[in-house]
C-alpha positions, 0 to 999 in steps of 0.5 A, a space after each residue: 586924882 590921877 593927875 596928882 598921882 602922876 606929879 607925885 611919881 615925877 617928883 620921886 623920880 627926880 629926887 632919886 636921880 639927884 641922889 644917884 648923882 650926889 652919891 658919885 661925887 666923892 669918887 670923882 673928887 678922889 681922883 682929882 689931885 688938889 693943888 692947895 690941900 689934901 684931896 680925899 682918897 678912898 680906903 685901899 683894898 685890903 691886899 693888892 698882889 705884886 707881880 714881877 715882870 721878871 720871874 725869879 728862879 725859885 720863889 718869886 715872892 721871896 725874891 721880891 721881898 728881899 730885893 733892894 732897888 738900885 740904879 737902872 731898875 725899871 718899876 711900875 708905880 701905882 697910886 691908888 685912885 690917882 692915875 695922874 701920879 701913876 706910871 713907869 719910872 727908872 731908878 736913876 744913876 744916883 739911886 733916885 726916882 723922879 716922881 710927879 708932884 713930890 720930885 726926887 725920892 732916894 730909893 737905892 738900898 730900899 726893898 720894894 715895900 720900904 720904897 712904897 712906904 716912903 713914897 706914900 709918906 711923901 704923897 700924904 701931903 697932897 693925897 689923903 690916905 695914899 696907897 702906893 704899890 711898886 712892881 719891879 718890871 726889869 732889874 738893872 745891871 749890878 756889880 758882883 765879885 766872887 772869890 774862892 773855890 769857883 772856876 772863874 773868880 772875878 767881878 761880874 756885871 750881872 744883868 737880865 741878859 746873863 741871868 733871867 729874873 732876880 740874881 741869887 747866890 747860886 746864879 752868880 756861882 753858875 755865871 762864874 763857871 760853878 764851884 770847884 771840887 774843893 768848895 765848902 758849900 756849907 759856909 758860903 759868905 756874902 759880904 755886903 757894903 752899907 746901903 747908905 751913908 752912915 749904915 753898917 756893912 754886913 757879912 751873911 752866911 749861906 748854907 747851900 748844902 741845906 738848899 740841896 738837902 731840904 730845898 730851903 730856898 731862903 739859903 739862895 740869897 738874893 744878891 745886891 749891887 756891890 756884894 762879894 761872894 766868898 766860897 771857902 775851901 772844904 777840909 773833907 768831903 764824903 763820897 755821897 756829898 761829893 756826888 750830890 754837890 756835883 749834880 747841883 745846878 751851881 756845879 760845872 756842866 763838865 769836869 776834866 779828868 786824866 786818863 793815862 797809860 795804855 788807852 787809845 787816846 791818853 790825856 785830859 778829857 772833859 766828861 759830865 760830873 759823876 761820870 763812872 770810871 769805866 765811862 771815862 776809859 771808854 771816852 779815851 778810846 778804850 784799852 789799847 792792845 798793850 793794856 792790862 784790862 783787869 785793874 786800873 789805878 785811880 789817883 785823887 787829890 783830896 780837899 785837905 791836900 792829901 793824895 789817895 790812890 786806889 786799885 780798882 778792878 774794871 769791867 767796862 760793862 759795869 753799872 755805876 757803883 761807889 766801890 766797883 765803878 766809882 764816879 769821878 771828880 774833877 782832876 782825877 787821874 786814871 792810870 791804865 797799866 801795861 799787860 804782863 805780856 807787854 811788860 815782858 816784851 818791853 823788858 826783853 827789847 830793852 835788854 836785847 837792844 845793845 846786842 841788836 845795835 852791835 849786830 847792826 854795826 857788824 852788818 854795816 862793816 861786813 
């Protein structure tokens, strides 16, 4: 009886071991690509997060969603449960990826999701239910043109050496020196060529004022190779708008203003945006001993071409104030007049100069 029970126990142990081995066979088969037919592939997980090797400036997920692949991009391709077909690849100069088994796949102009779907379709011939994920490891250099109201318009080769992460409109503007005081940031245009033969070009409008006011990062469009950014000229700009725009990341780090007249070091000076008027006077060395320290004149060229002149009573200890001590804009001119005593002295000297000359001549003769 005992011997019979031992045999029964041994038989059940062998049967259980066989069942465990058989249960592992499908998973092993799924990882072996077939040369003749379709290999089974387990159902992929419901969600596989995508990560970026280069962080985007504002919202990495949004930037990656809009990003389109181009020459020089380095990516990581993962075919779920098939490591033989996974690896790191670079988009070639003709805009293609050269992949194992399926060969050359055109990906230029495709988003990461579109490229993943295209490659999955091609692997479907060899792998059952293929699931491909693509991760952008490094963005390749792209050519972007920028025109209009920026400090240094022109064409730029944008790479990760100049811009960290995926390039956007504001980053390219910053690369071009920032906007000018005449920029209309509400109606920035992005002209985009057709991504493929037979496609159509696009003209996209970006409202950077909305980005500043509400933080709507969708306005900071991801740029693509061949894009042209156009910054139009503003017709009018309120003081509040000018102050806020001057503080934006895509504005210049410094502006140039002119302080002329009776200061220690008259001329053009570089100051931070929104520098108060009295600080500009101090940056020019302050008043000299001939200056009228009461009033100065502020001359400003408006975006519509008109010139505004304003007399302001200056207090060098005054805090920033829109009326009493206004923030300066690029190319503003501050004029410091002579004091009444200096004016009288100069006038008297001018009137007496002929008499002085005659006296000197007589002294020379006699």
